[in-house]
Every structure is written in structure tokens, then in C-alpha cells.
Predicted model as a PDB file, atoms N, CA, C, CB and O in Angstrom, pLDDT in the B-factor column:
MODEL        1                                                                  
ATOM      1  N   GLN A   1      98.415 104.413 100.885  1.00 77.00           N  
ATOM      2  CA  GLN A   1      97.310 103.865 101.239  1.00 77.00           C  
ATOM      3  C   GLN A   1      96.661 103.045 100.014  1.00 77.00           C  
ATOM      4  CB  GLN A   1      96.473 104.921 101.781  1.00 77.00           C  
ATOM      5  O   GLN A   1      95.735 102.261 100.222  1.00 77.00           O  
ATOM      6  N   LYS A   2      97.076 103.214  99.006  1.00 89.00           N  
ATOM      7  CA  LYS A   2      96.549 102.435  97.805  1.00 89.00           C  
ATOM      8  C   LYS A   2      97.798 101.749  97.041  1.00 89.00           C  
ATOM      9  CB  LYS A   2      95.707 103.472  96.758  1.00 89.00           C  
ATOM     10  O   LYS A   2      98.846 102.332  96.762  1.00 89.00           O  
ATOM     11  N   PHE A   3      97.517 100.524  96.781  1.00 90.00           N  
ATOM     12  CA  PHE A   3      98.580  99.857  95.884  1.00 90.00           C  
ATOM     13  C   PHE A   3      97.995  99.151  94.769  1.00 90.00           C  
ATOM     14  CB  PHE A   3      99.436  98.863  96.643  1.00 90.00           C  
ATOM     15  O   PHE A   3      96.829  98.759  94.807  1.00 90.00           O  
ATOM     16  N   ASP A   4      98.733  98.978  93.807  1.00 94.00           N  
ATOM     17  CA  ASP A   4      98.223  98.139  92.583  1.00 94.00           C  
ATOM     18  C   ASP A   4      99.369  97.282  92.099  1.00 94.00           C  
ATOM     19  CB  ASP A   4      97.689  99.086  91.335  1.00 94.00           C  
ATOM     20  O   ASP A   4     100.432  97.821  91.792  1.00 94.00           O  
ATOM     21  N   VAL A   5      99.199  95.908  92.010  1.00 94.00           N  
ATOM     22  CA  VAL A   5     100.042  94.992  91.537  1.00 94.00           C  
ATOM     23  C   VAL A   5      99.614  94.692  90.111  1.00 94.00           C  
ATOM     24  CB  VAL A   5     100.072  93.815  92.415  1.00 94.00           C  
ATOM     25  O   VAL A   5      98.463  94.321  89.882  1.00 94.00           O  
ATOM     26  N   LYS A   6     100.441  94.832  89.224  1.00 96.00           N  
ATOM     27  CA  LYS A   6     100.092  94.686  87.750  1.00 96.00           C  
ATOM     28  C   LYS A   6      99.972  93.174  87.471  1.00 96.00           C  
ATOM     29  CB  LYS A   6     101.234  95.374  86.766  1.00 96.00           C  
ATOM     30  O   LYS A   6     100.601  92.421  88.214  1.00 96.00           O  
ATOM     31  N   PRO A   7      99.253  92.673  86.510  1.00 96.00           N  
ATOM     32  CA  PRO A   7      99.208  91.178  86.243  1.00 96.00           C  
ATOM     33  C   PRO A   7     100.496  90.746  85.717  1.00 96.00           C  
ATOM     34  CB  PRO A   7      98.096  90.776  85.243  1.00 96.00           C  
ATOM     35  O   PRO A   7     101.277  91.543  85.198  1.00 96.00           O  
ATOM     36  N   LEU A   8     100.742  89.448  85.846  1.00 95.00           N  
ATOM     37  CA  LEU A   8     102.011  88.954  85.498  1.00 95.00           C  
ATOM     38  C   LEU A   8     101.826  87.384  85.276  1.00 95.00           C  
ATOM     39  CB  LEU A   8     103.086  89.321  86.635  1.00 95.00           C  
ATOM     40  O   LEU A   8     100.889  86.796  85.817  1.00 95.00           O  
ATOM     41  N   VAL A   9     102.700  86.760  84.506  1.00 96.00           N  
ATOM     42  CA  VAL A   9     102.704  85.313  84.257  1.00 96.00           C  
ATOM     43  C   VAL A   9     103.844  84.690  84.941  1.00 96.00           C  
ATOM     44  CB  VAL A   9     102.757  84.996  82.787  1.00 96.00           C  
ATOM     45  O   VAL A   9     105.003  85.045  84.732  1.00 96.00           O  
ATOM     46  N   LEU A  10     103.512  83.757  85.762  1.00 94.00           N  
ATOM     47  CA  LEU A  10     104.541  83.031  86.530  1.00 94.00           C  
ATOM     48  C   LEU A  10     104.658  81.571  85.912  1.00 94.00           C  
ATOM     49  CB  LEU A  10     104.149  82.984  88.126  1.00 94.00           C  
ATOM     50  O   LEU A  10     103.751  80.747  86.028  1.00 94.00           O  
ATOM     51  N   HIS A  11     105.945  81.302  85.192  1.00 95.00           N  
ATOM     52  CA  HIS A  11     106.129  80.186  84.510  1.00 95.00           C  
ATOM     53  C   HIS A  11     106.816  79.267  85.469  1.00 95.00           C  
ATOM     54  CB  HIS A  11     106.852  80.426  83.256  1.00 95.00           C  
ATOM     55  O   HIS A  11     107.832  79.624  86.064  1.00 95.00           O  
ATOM     56  N   ILE A  12     106.223  77.979  85.641  1.00 92.00           N  
ATOM     57  CA  ILE A  12     106.793  76.968  86.607  1.00 92.00           C  
ATOM     58  C   ILE A  12     107.310  75.684  85.964  1.00 92.00           C  
ATOM     59  CB  ILE A  12     105.736  76.585  87.624  1.00 92.00           C  
ATOM     60  O   ILE A  12     106.642  75.087  85.120  1.00 92.00           O  
ATOM     61  N   ASN A  13     108.406  75.303  86.340  1.00 94.00           N  
ATOM     62  CA  ASN A  13     109.132  74.139  85.942  1.00 94.00           C  
ATOM     63  C   ASN A  13     109.570  73.603  87.307  1.00 94.00           C  
ATOM     64  CB  ASN A  13     110.358  74.446  84.908  1.00 94.00           C  
ATOM     65  O   ASN A  13     110.505  74.165  87.877  1.00 94.00           O  
ATOM     66  N   TYR A  14     108.949  72.541  87.878  1.00 91.00           N  
ATOM     67  CA  TYR A  14     109.424  72.026  89.092  1.00 91.00           C  
ATOM     68  C   TYR A  14     109.479  70.531  89.063  1.00 91.00           C  
ATOM     69  CB  TYR A  14     108.598  72.495  90.195  1.00 91.00           C  
ATOM     70  O   TYR A  14     108.502  69.902  88.658  1.00 91.00           O  
ATOM     71  N   ILE A  15     110.546  69.936  89.461  1.00 92.00           N  
ATOM     72  CA  ILE A  15     110.896  68.575  89.391  1.00 92.00           C  
ATOM     73  C   ILE A  15     111.089  68.168  91.021  1.00 92.00           C  
ATOM     74  CB  ILE A  15     112.299  68.363  88.400  1.00 92.00           C  
ATOM     75  O   ILE A  15     112.100  68.509  91.635  1.00 92.00           O  
ATOM     76  N   PRO A  16     110.046  67.432  91.614  1.00 90.00           N  
ATOM     77  CA  PRO A  16     110.278  67.040  92.989  1.00 90.00           C  
ATOM     78  C   PRO A  16     111.377  65.956  93.117  1.00 90.00           C  
ATOM     79  CB  PRO A  16     108.976  66.540  93.596  1.00 90.00           C  
ATOM     80  O   PRO A  16     111.550  65.029  92.326  1.00 90.00           O  
ATOM     81  N   ARG A  17     112.057  66.201  94.183  1.00 88.00           N  
ATOM     82  CA  ARG A  17     113.176  65.401  94.583  1.00 88.00           C  
ATOM     83  C   ARG A  17     112.745  64.132  95.455  1.00 88.00           C  
ATOM     84  CB  ARG A  17     114.154  66.302  95.366  1.00 88.00           C  
ATOM     85  O   ARG A  17     113.210  62.996  95.358  1.00 88.00           O  
ATOM     86  N   GLN A  18     111.786  64.568  96.300  1.00 91.00           N  
ATOM     87  CA  GLN A  18     111.299  63.518  97.295  1.00 91.00           C  
ATOM     88  C   GLN A  18     109.894  63.641  97.748  1.00 91.00           C  
ATOM     89  CB  GLN A  18     112.131  63.542  98.509  1.00 91.00           C  
ATOM     90  O   GLN A  18     109.368  64.722  98.011  1.00 91.00           O  
ATOM     91  N   PHE A  19     109.233  62.339  97.839  1.00 92.00           N  
ATOM     92  CA  PHE A  19     107.823  62.554  98.352  1.00 92.00           C  
ATOM     93  C   PHE A  19     107.779  61.767  99.572  1.00 92.00           C  
ATOM     94  CB  PHE A  19     106.658  62.114  97.331  1.00 92.00           C  
ATOM     95  O   PHE A  19     108.302  60.654  99.626  1.00 92.00           O  
ATOM     96  N   ASP A  20     107.118  62.348 100.646  1.00 92.00           N  
ATOM     97  CA  ASP A  20     107.181  61.864 101.990  1.00 92.00           C  
ATOM     98  C   ASP A  20     105.656  61.577 102.271  1.00 92.00           C  
ATOM     99  CB  ASP A  20     107.896  62.949 103.041  1.00 92.00           C  
ATOM    100  O   ASP A  20     104.920  62.468 102.694  1.00 92.00           O  
ATOM    101  N   PRO A  21     105.204  60.268 102.014  1.00 91.00           N  
ATOM    102  CA  PRO A  21     103.899  59.802 102.385  1.00 91.00           C  
ATOM    103  C   PRO A  21     103.564  59.890 103.781  1.00 91.00           C  
ATOM    104  CB  PRO A  21     103.737  58.499 101.998  1.00 91.00           C  
ATOM    105  O   PRO A  21     102.402  60.138 104.101  1.00 91.00           O  
ATOM    106  N   ILE A  22     104.506  59.706 104.690  1.00 93.00           N  
ATOM    107  CA  ILE A  22     104.249  59.869 106.082  1.00 93.00           C  
ATOM    108  C   ILE A  22     103.799  61.224 106.436  1.00 93.00           C  
ATOM    109  CB  ILE A  22     105.410  59.542 106.841  1.00 93.00           C  
ATOM    110  O   ILE A  22     102.817  61.345 107.168  1.00 93.00           O  
ATOM    111  N   ALA A  23     104.501  62.381 105.932  1.00 92.00           N  
ATOM    112  CA  ALA A  23     104.087  63.663 106.226  1.00 92.00           C  
ATOM    113  C   ALA A  23     102.674  63.983 105.456  1.00 92.00           C  
ATOM    114  CB  ALA A  23     105.247  64.647 105.830  1.00 92.00           C  
ATOM    115  O   ALA A  23     101.940  64.882 105.866  1.00 92.00           O  
ATOM    116  N   LEU A  24     102.394  63.307 104.486  1.00 91.00           N  
ATOM    117  CA  LEU A  24     101.107  63.488 103.830  1.00 91.00           C  
ATOM    118  C   LEU A  24     100.080  62.809 104.829  1.00 91.00           C  
ATOM    119  CB  LEU A  24     101.086  62.817 102.299  1.00 91.00           C  
ATOM    120  O   LEU A  24      98.963  63.312 104.949  1.00 91.00           O  
ATOM    121  N   GLY A  25     100.396  61.795 105.474  1.00 93.00           N  
ATOM    122  CA  GLY A  25      99.505  61.073 106.201  1.00 93.00           C  
ATOM    123  C   GLY A  25      99.261  61.852 107.546  1.00 93.00           C  
ATOM    124  O   GLY A  25      98.231  61.650 108.187  1.00 93.00           O  
ATOM    125  N   LYS A  26     100.192  62.719 107.954  1.00 94.00           N  
ATOM    126  CA  LYS A  26     100.027  63.572 108.986  1.00 94.00           C  
ATOM    127  C   LYS A  26      99.326  64.952 108.819  1.00 94.00           C  
ATOM    128  CB  LYS A  26     101.226  63.747 109.447  1.00 94.00           C  
ATOM    129  O   LYS A  26      99.147  65.802 109.692  1.00 94.00           O  
ATOM    130  N   GLY A  27      98.964  64.989 107.495  1.00 93.00           N  
ATOM    131  CA  GLY A  27      98.127  66.353 107.154  1.00 93.00           C  
ATOM    132  C   GLY A  27      98.989  67.311 106.474  1.00 93.00           C  
ATOM    133  O   GLY A  27      98.486  68.396 106.181  1.00 93.00           O  
ATOM    134  N   ASN A  28     100.214  67.086 106.175  1.00 92.00           N  
ATOM    135  CA  ASN A  28     101.061  68.062 105.362  1.00 92.00           C  
ATOM    136  C   ASN A  28     100.634  67.836 103.854  1.00 92.00           C  
ATOM    137  CB  ASN A  28     102.738  67.792 105.585  1.00 92.00           C  
ATOM    138  O   ASN A  28     101.268  67.003 103.205  1.00 92.00           O  
ATOM    139  N   TYR A  29      99.566  68.550 103.244  1.00 91.00           N  
ATOM    140  CA  TYR A  29      99.030  68.437 102.002  1.00 91.00           C  
ATOM    141  C   TYR A  29     100.040  69.191 100.976  1.00 91.00           C  
ATOM    142  CB  TYR A  29      97.566  69.016 102.019  1.00 91.00           C  
ATOM    143  O   TYR A  29      99.891  69.081  99.759  1.00 91.00           O  
ATOM    144  N   ALA A  30     100.945  69.866 101.483  1.00 89.00           N  
ATOM    145  CA  ALA A  30     101.929  70.334 100.461  1.00 89.00           C  
ATOM    146  C   ALA A  30     102.649  69.156  99.836  1.00 89.00           C  
ATOM    147  CB  ALA A  30     102.970  71.308 101.091  1.00 89.00           C  
ATOM    148  O   ALA A  30     103.205  69.284  98.745  1.00 89.00           O  
ATOM    149  N   GLU A  31     102.653  68.028 100.493  1.00 90.00           N  
ATOM    150  CA  GLU A  31     103.517  66.993  99.909  1.00 90.00           C  
ATOM    151  C   GLU A  31     102.796  66.413  98.546  1.00 90.00           C  
ATOM    152  CB  GLU A  31     103.772  65.787 101.041  1.00 90.00           C  
ATOM    153  O   GLU A  31     103.382  65.700  97.731  1.00 90.00           O  
ATOM    154  N   LEU A  32     101.521  66.808  98.444  1.00 88.00           N  
ATOM    155  CA  LEU A  32     100.751  66.425  97.050  1.00 88.00           C  
ATOM    156  C   LEU A  32     101.558  66.957  95.878  1.00 88.00           C  
ATOM    157  CB  LEU A  32      99.183  67.100  96.949  1.00 88.00           C  
ATOM    158  O   LEU A  32     101.637  66.328  94.823  1.00 88.00           O  
ATOM    159  N   LEU A  33     102.218  68.246  96.100  1.00 86.00           N  
ATOM    160  CA  LEU A  33     102.917  68.813  95.072  1.00 86.00           C  
ATOM    161  C   LEU A  33     104.128  68.020  94.581  1.00 86.00           C  
ATOM    162  CB  LEU A  33     103.296  70.089  95.477  1.00 86.00           C  
ATOM    163  O   LEU A  33     104.626  68.246  93.478  1.00 86.00           O  
ATOM    164  N   ASN A  34     104.625  67.026  95.473  1.00 90.00           N  
ATOM    165  CA  ASN A  34     105.821  66.318  95.163  1.00 90.00           C  
ATOM    166  C   ASN A  34     105.467  64.955  94.371  1.00 90.00           C  
ATOM    167  CB  ASN A  34     106.611  66.037  96.512  1.00 90.00           C  
ATOM    168  O   ASN A  34     106.296  64.103  94.050  1.00 90.00           O  
ATOM    169  N   ILE A  35     104.258  64.916  94.150  1.00 90.00           N  
ATOM    170  CA  ILE A  35     103.937  63.519  93.351  1.00 90.00           C  
ATOM    171  C   ILE A  35     104.327  63.597  92.065  1.00 90.00           C  
ATOM    172  CB  ILE A  35     102.459  63.106  93.289  1.00 90.00           C  
ATOM    173  O   ILE A  35     105.031  62.684  91.632  1.00 90.00           O  
ATOM    174  N   LEU A  36     103.994  64.575  91.292  1.00 88.00           N  
ATOM    175  CA  LEU A  36     104.256  64.656  89.849  1.00 88.00           C  
ATOM    176  C   LEU A  36     105.277  65.966  89.672  1.00 88.00           C  
ATOM    177  CB  LEU A  36     102.760  64.825  88.975  1.00 88.00           C  
ATOM    178  O   LEU A  36     105.411  66.883  90.482  1.00 88.00           O  
ATOM    179  N   PRO A  37     105.868  65.827  88.562  1.00 91.00           N  
ATOM    180  CA  PRO A  37     106.576  67.029  88.216  1.00 91.00           C  
ATOM    181  C   PRO A  37     105.703  68.034  87.526  1.00 91.00           C  
ATOM    182  CB  PRO A  37     107.729  66.707  87.366  1.00 91.00           C  
ATOM    183  O   PRO A  37     104.816  67.620  86.781  1.00 91.00           O  
ATOM    184  N   TRP A  38     105.899  69.471  87.732  1.00 88.00           N  
ATOM    185  CA  TRP A  38     105.174  70.460  87.037  1.00 88.00           C  
ATOM    186  C   TRP A  38     106.158  71.046  86.074  1.00 88.00           C  
ATOM    187  CB  TRP A  38     104.547  71.511  87.977  1.00 88.00           C  
ATOM    188  O   TRP A  38     107.143  71.686  86.445  1.00 88.00           O  
ATOM    189  N   LYS A  39     105.822  70.778  84.682  1.00 91.00           N  
ATOM    190  CA  LYS A  39     106.701  71.215  83.581  1.00 91.00           C  
ATOM    191  C   LYS A  39     105.884  72.243  82.863  1.00 91.00           C  
ATOM    192  CB  LYS A  39     107.165  70.017  82.610  1.00 91.00           C  
ATOM    193  O   LYS A  39     104.721  71.948  82.588  1.00 91.00           O  
ATOM    194  N   GLY A  40     106.372  73.450  82.518  1.00 91.00           N  
ATOM    195  CA  GLY A  40     105.820  74.321  81.591  1.00 91.00           C  
ATOM    196  C   GLY A  40     104.465  74.913  81.907  1.00 91.00           C  
ATOM    197  O   GLY A  40     103.711  75.292  81.011  1.00 91.00           O  
ATOM    198  N   ILE A  41     104.152  74.991  83.245  1.00 91.00           N  
ATOM    199  CA  ILE A  41     102.889  75.575  83.685  1.00 91.00           C  
ATOM    200  C   ILE A  41     102.972  77.001  83.694  1.00 91.00           C  
ATOM    201  CB  ILE A  41     102.490  75.109  85.007  1.00 91.00           C  
ATOM    202  O   ILE A  41     103.993  77.498  84.169  1.00 91.00           O  
ATOM    203  N   ASP A  42     102.032  77.776  83.232  1.00 93.00           N  
ATOM    204  CA  ASP A  42     102.072  79.159  83.192  1.00 93.00           C  
ATOM    205  C   ASP A  42     100.730  79.524  84.135  1.00 93.00           C  
ATOM    206  CB  ASP A  42     102.052  79.739  81.569  1.00 93.00           C  
ATOM    207  O   ASP A  42      99.594  79.186  83.804  1.00 93.00           O  
ATOM    208  N   LEU A  43     101.012  80.196  85.247  1.00 91.00           N  
ATOM    209  CA  LEU A  43      99.985  80.795  86.087  1.00 91.00           C  
ATOM    210  C   LEU A  43      99.893  82.322  85.632  1.00 91.00           C  
ATOM    211  CB  LEU A  43     100.357  80.628  87.692  1.00 91.00           C  
ATOM    212  O   LEU A  43     100.854  83.088  85.548  1.00 91.00           O  
ATOM    213  N   LYS A  44      98.710  82.589  85.384  1.00 94.00           N  
ATOM    214  CA  LYS A  44      98.413  84.037  85.068  1.00 94.00           C  
ATOM    215  C   LYS A  44      97.905  84.756  86.358  1.00 94.00           C  
ATOM    216  CB  LYS A  44      97.298  84.154  83.887  1.00 94.00           C  
ATOM    217  O   LYS A  44      96.790  84.574  86.846  1.00 94.00           O  
ATOM    218  N   LEU A  45      98.778  85.523  86.804  1.00 95.00           N  
ATOM    219  CA  LEU A  45      98.459  86.299  88.205  1.00 95.00           C  
ATOM    220  C   LEU A  45      97.665  87.495  87.833  1.00 95.00           C  
ATOM    221  CB  LEU A  45      99.851  86.810  89.067  1.00 95.00           C  
ATOM    222  O   LEU A  45      98.173  88.283  87.035  1.00 95.00           O  
ATOM    223  N   LYS A  46      96.498  87.726  88.305  1.00 95.00           N  
ATOM    224  CA  LYS A  46      95.774  88.756  87.910  1.00 95.00           C  
ATOM    225  C   LYS A  46      96.109  90.102  88.633  1.00 95.00           C  
ATOM    226  CB  LYS A  46      94.438  88.386  88.064  1.00 95.00           C  
ATOM    227  O   LYS A  46      96.762  90.055  89.675  1.00 95.00           O  
ATOM    228  N   ASN A  47      95.716  91.225  88.156  1.00 96.00           N  
ATOM    229  CA  ASN A  47      95.772  92.544  88.689  1.00 96.00           C  
ATOM    230  C   ASN A  47      95.241  92.542  90.030  1.00 96.00           C  
ATOM    231  CB  ASN A  47      95.061  93.502  87.858  1.00 96.00           C  
ATOM    232  O   ASN A  47      94.189  91.936  90.236  1.00 96.00           O  
ATOM    233  N   VAL A  48      95.967  93.282  91.186  1.00 95.00           N  
ATOM    234  CA  VAL A  48      95.324  93.159  92.426  1.00 95.00           C  
ATOM    235  C   VAL A  48      95.472  94.790  92.873  1.00 95.00           C  
ATOM    236  CB  VAL A  48      96.090  91.934  93.488  1.00 95.00           C  
ATOM    237  O   VAL A  48      96.531  95.409  92.763  1.00 95.00           O  
ATOM    238  N   SER A  49      94.322  95.319  93.351  1.00 94.00           N  
ATOM    239  CA  SER A  49      94.362  96.770  93.837  1.00 94.00           C  
ATOM    240  C   SER A  49      93.560  96.661  95.148  1.00 94.00           C  
ATOM    241  CB  SER A  49      93.680  97.911  92.728  1.00 94.00           C  
ATOM    242  O   SER A  49      92.618  95.888  95.325  1.00 94.00           O  
ATOM    243  N   ALA A  50      94.067  97.553  96.061  1.00 92.00           N  
ATOM    244  CA  ALA A  50      93.371  97.682  97.297  1.00 92.00           C  
ATOM    245  C   ALA A  50      93.805  99.113  97.959  1.00 92.00           C  
ATOM    246  CB  ALA A  50      93.722  96.401  98.253  1.00 92.00           C  
ATOM    247  O   ALA A  50      94.797  99.766  97.634  1.00 92.00           O  
ATOM    248  N   MET A  51      92.915  99.431  98.885  1.00 93.00           N  
ATOM    249  CA  MET A  51      92.982 100.818  99.534  1.00 93.00           C  
ATOM    250  C   MET A  51      92.779 100.407 100.979  1.00 93.00           C  
ATOM    251  CB  MET A  51      91.807 101.961  98.972  1.00 93.00           C  
ATOM    252  O   MET A  51      92.006  99.534 101.375  1.00 93.00           O  
ATOM    253  N   GLY A  52      93.637 101.212 101.756  1.00 91.00           N  
ATOM    254  CA  GLY A  52      93.367 101.091 103.184  1.00 91.00           C  
ATOM    255  C   GLY A  52      94.071  99.805 103.749  1.00 91.00           C  
ATOM    256  O   GLY A  52      93.636  99.204 104.732  1.00 91.00           O  
ATOM    257  N   VAL A  53      95.034  99.484 103.150  1.00 90.00           N  
ATOM    258  CA  VAL A  53      95.886  98.159 103.684  1.00 90.00           C  
ATOM    259  C   VAL A  53      97.259  98.672 104.085  1.00 90.00           C  
ATOM    260  CB  VAL A  53      96.096  96.902 102.457  1.00 90.00           C  
ATOM    261  O   VAL A  53      97.986  99.237 103.269  1.00 90.00           O  
ATOM    262  N   TYR A  54      97.567  98.489 105.215  1.00 90.00           N  
ATOM    263  CA  TYR A  54      98.840  99.082 105.859  1.00 90.00           C  
ATOM    264  C   TYR A  54      99.875  98.037 106.158  1.00 90.00           C  
ATOM    265  CB  TYR A  54      98.507  99.816 107.197  1.00 90.00           C  
ATOM    266  O   TYR A  54      99.580  97.027 106.796  1.00 90.00           O  
ATOM    267  N   GLY A  55     101.100  98.271 105.697  1.00 90.00           N  
ATOM    268  CA  GLY A  55     102.331  97.229 106.068  1.00 90.00           C  
ATOM    269  C   GLY A  55     102.288  96.287 105.058  1.00 90.00           C  
ATOM    270  O   GLY A  55     101.284  95.913 104.453  1.00 90.00           O  
ATOM    271  N   TRP A  56     103.672  95.844 104.874  1.00 92.00           N  
ATOM    272  CA  TRP A  56     103.974  94.959 103.875  1.00 92.00           C  
ATOM    273  C   TRP A  56     103.356  93.481 104.155  1.00 92.00           C  
ATOM    274  CB  TRP A  56     105.484  94.945 103.736  1.00 92.00           C  
ATOM    275  O   TRP A  56     103.089  92.759 103.194  1.00 92.00           O  
ATOM    276  N   ASN A  57     103.153  93.080 105.376  1.00 94.00           N  
ATOM    277  CA  ASN A  57     102.577  91.785 105.699  1.00 94.00           C  
ATOM    278  C   ASN A  57     101.159  91.808 105.169  1.00 94.00           C  
ATOM    279  CB  ASN A  57     102.622  91.483 107.247  1.00 94.00           C  
ATOM    280  O   ASN A  57     100.703  90.851 104.543  1.00 94.00           O  
ATOM    281  N   SER A  58     100.447  92.933 105.429  1.00 92.00           N  
ATOM    282  CA  SER A  58      99.027  92.907 105.117  1.00 92.00           C  
ATOM    283  C   SER A  58      98.777  92.938 103.558  1.00 92.00           C  
ATOM    284  CB  SER A  58      98.326  94.121 105.813  1.00 92.00           C  
ATOM    285  O   SER A  58      97.892  92.280 103.012  1.00 92.00           O  
ATOM    286  N   ILE A  59      99.665  93.785 102.896  1.00 92.00           N  
ATOM    287  CA  ILE A  59      99.797  93.833 101.501  1.00 92.00           C  
ATOM    288  C   ILE A  59      99.897  92.400 100.866  1.00 92.00           C  
ATOM    289  CB  ILE A  59     101.001  94.667 101.165  1.00 92.00           C  
ATOM    290  O   ILE A  59      99.056  91.943 100.092  1.00 92.00           O  
ATOM    291  N   CYS A  60     101.012  91.760 101.281  1.00 93.00           N  
ATOM    292  CA  CYS A  60     101.380  90.395 100.846  1.00 93.00           C  
ATOM    293  C   CYS A  60     100.265  89.414 100.989  1.00 93.00           C  
ATOM    294  CB  CYS A  60     102.554  89.899 101.620  1.00 93.00           C  
ATOM    295  O   CYS A  60      99.976  88.682 100.042  1.00 93.00           O  
ATOM    296  N   GLU A  61      99.559  89.356 102.235  1.00 94.00           N  
ATOM    297  CA  GLU A  61      98.441  88.564 102.471  1.00 94.00           C  
ATOM    298  C   GLU A  61      97.264  88.854 101.594  1.00 94.00           C  
ATOM    299  CB  GLU A  61      98.077  88.691 103.810  1.00 94.00           C  
ATOM    300  O   GLU A  61      96.553  87.913 101.240  1.00 94.00           O  
ATOM    301  N   THR A  62      96.982  90.151 101.191  1.00 94.00           N  
ATOM    302  CA  THR A  62      95.908  90.522 100.396  1.00 94.00           C  
ATOM    303  C   THR A  62      96.136  90.003  99.008  1.00 94.00           C  
ATOM    304  CB  THR A  62      95.715  91.988 100.418  1.00 94.00           C  
ATOM    305  O   THR A  62      95.260  89.365  98.426  1.00 94.00           O  
ATOM    306  N   VAL A  63      97.468  90.307  98.395  1.00 95.00           N  
ATOM    307  CA  VAL A  63      97.763  89.907  97.177  1.00 95.00           C  
ATOM    308  C   VAL A  63      97.622  88.221  96.960  1.00 95.00           C  
ATOM    309  CB  VAL A  63      99.151  90.454  96.924  1.00 95.00           C  
ATOM    310  O   VAL A  63      96.996  87.676  96.051  1.00 95.00           O  
ATOM    311  N   ALA A  64      98.294  87.630  97.924  1.00 95.00           N  
ATOM    312  CA  ALA A  64      98.277  86.156  97.901  1.00 95.00           C  
ATOM    313  C   ALA A  64      96.914  85.552  97.938  1.00 95.00           C  
ATOM    314  CB  ALA A  64      99.043  85.627  99.032  1.00 95.00           C  
ATOM    315  O   ALA A  64      96.676  84.535  97.287  1.00 95.00           O  
ATOM    316  N   ALA A  65      95.886  86.218  98.775  1.00 95.00           N  
ATOM    317  CA  ALA A  65      94.594  85.791  98.885  1.00 95.00           C  
ATOM    318  C   ALA A  65      93.901  85.884  97.512  1.00 95.00           C  
ATOM    319  CB  ALA A  65      93.899  86.576  99.933  1.00 95.00           C  
ATOM    320  O   ALA A  65      93.382  84.892  97.000  1.00 95.00           O  
ATOM    321  N   GLU A  66      93.904  87.091  96.929  1.00 95.00           N  
ATOM    322  CA  GLU A  66      93.385  87.361  95.583  1.00 95.00           C  
ATOM    323  C   GLU A  66      93.991  86.415  94.551  1.00 95.00           C  
ATOM    324  CB  GLU A  66      93.667  88.812  95.186  1.00 95.00           C  
ATOM    325  O   GLU A  66      93.254  85.867  93.731  1.00 95.00           O  
ATOM    326  N   TRP A  67      95.223  86.217  94.562  1.00 95.00           N  
ATOM    327  CA  TRP A  67      95.759  85.262  93.427  1.00 95.00           C  
ATOM    328  C   TRP A  67      95.284  83.890  93.711  1.00 95.00           C  
ATOM    329  CB  TRP A  67      97.387  85.235  93.323  1.00 95.00           C  
ATOM    330  O   TRP A  67      94.852  83.194  92.792  1.00 95.00           O  
ATOM    331  N   LEU A  68      95.340  83.428  95.021  1.00 93.00           N  
ATOM    332  CA  LEU A  68      94.902  81.928  95.311  1.00 93.00           C  
ATOM    333  C   LEU A  68      93.515  81.736  94.984  1.00 93.00           C  
ATOM    334  CB  LEU A  68      95.084  81.498  96.817  1.00 93.00           C  
ATOM    335  O   LEU A  68      93.154  80.640  94.554  1.00 93.00           O  
ATOM    336  N   GLU A  69      92.663  82.716  95.144  1.00 94.00           N  
ATOM    337  CA  GLU A  69      91.176  82.620  94.838  1.00 94.00           C  
ATOM    338  C   GLU A  69      91.070  82.399  93.367  1.00 94.00           C  
ATOM    339  CB  GLU A  69      90.346  83.940  95.275  1.00 94.00           C  
ATOM    340  O   GLU A  69      90.419  81.460  92.908  1.00 94.00           O  
ATOM    341  N   ASP A  70      91.741  83.304  92.591  1.00 94.00           N  
ATOM    342  CA  ASP A  70      91.632  83.523  91.217  1.00 94.00           C  
ATOM    343  C   ASP A  70      92.190  82.098  90.593  1.00 94.00           C  
ATOM    344  CB  ASP A  70      92.489  84.906  90.754  1.00 94.00           C  
ATOM    345  O   ASP A  70      91.550  81.545  89.698  1.00 94.00           O  
ATOM    346  N   ILE A  71      93.263  81.599  91.044  1.00 91.00           N  
ATOM    347  CA  ILE A  71      93.786  80.350  90.467  1.00 91.00           C  
ATOM    348  C   ILE A  71      92.898  79.136  90.711  1.00 91.00           C  
ATOM    349  CB  ILE A  71      95.149  80.072  91.022  1.00 91.00           C  
ATOM    350  O   ILE A  71      92.643  78.264  89.880  1.00 91.00           O  
ATOM    351  N   SER A  72      92.532  79.192  91.766  1.00 90.00           N  
ATOM    352  CA  SER A  72      91.628  77.819  92.249  1.00 90.00           C  
ATOM    353  C   SER A  72      90.256  78.060  91.514  1.00 90.00           C  
ATOM    354  CB  SER A  72      91.334  77.682  94.146  1.00 90.00           C  
ATOM    355  O   SER A  72      89.621  77.050  91.209  1.00 90.00           O  
ATOM    356  N   LYS A  73      89.727  79.308  91.193  1.00 92.00           N  
ATOM    357  CA  LYS A  73      88.454  79.284  90.426  1.00 92.00           C  
ATOM    358  C   LYS A  73      88.602  79.182  88.983  1.00 92.00           C  
ATOM    359  CB  LYS A  73      87.676  80.462  90.692  1.00 92.00           C  
ATOM    360  O   LYS A  73      87.713  78.639  88.327  1.00 92.00           O  
ATOM    361  N   ASN A  74      89.720  79.689  88.388  1.00 90.00           N  
ATOM    362  CA  ASN A  74      89.909  79.799  86.932  1.00 90.00           C  
ATOM    363  C   ASN A  74      91.126  79.097  86.284  1.00 90.00           C  
ATOM    364  CB  ASN A  74      89.996  81.203  86.611  1.00 90.00           C  
ATOM    365  O   ASN A  74      91.245  79.081  85.059  1.00 90.00           O  
ATOM    366  N   GLN A  75      91.927  78.582  87.012  1.00 85.00           N  
ATOM    367  CA  GLN A  75      93.056  77.920  86.360  1.00 85.00           C  
ATOM    368  C   GLN A  75      93.323  76.620  86.839  1.00 85.00           C  
ATOM    369  CB  GLN A  75      94.232  78.662  86.483  1.00 85.00           C  
ATOM    370  O   GLN A  75      94.296  76.072  86.320  1.00 85.00           O  
ATOM    371  N   VAL A  76      92.716  76.002  87.682  1.00 71.00           N  
ATOM    372  CA  VAL A  76      93.019  74.557  88.126  1.00 71.00           C  
ATOM    373  C   VAL A  76      92.405  73.764  87.179  1.00 71.00           C  
ATOM    374  CB  VAL A  76      92.521  74.155  89.549  1.00 71.00           C  
ATOM    375  O   VAL A  76      92.470  72.538  87.264  1.00 71.00           O  
TER     376      VAL A  76                                                      
ENDMDL                                                                          
END                                                                             
């Protein structure tokens, strides 16, 4: 009923192969990631703890939400 995900560093080296401006125009904002290469980026993913979360899907959603909030507030 309780889980802890320890903090970790995610090192990113991403070289986009194709940018699709039509998809971006249709609202696929993930295409923004394909504009520039991401080289040597370190994301520091914080510790996440929760209680009363059941099932892998709920755990993954909780962890992802915590990490995305932290990244958007502190690392962008």
C-alpha cells in the first residue's frame, strides 16, 4: 500500500530524425521535441512516495505526475 521511488538522474541524448510541421499544426505538440537535438541533458527525478495507491497503472501515473510537475517548476 506504500511505495517509494528513489531519486535518479536521467541522462538524455536525443537527435531528432524528422520534424512534421503538419502534425504540429494539428495540435501534436510532441513535435516540438523534434525541432532541436537534446544533447547531454540531465533530468534529476526526485524521490516520490505515496500511500493508498493500488495497481501499477496508478503508481506510474502518480510518479509521472510528480516528476513532470517538478521538472516543469524547477528544471525547465
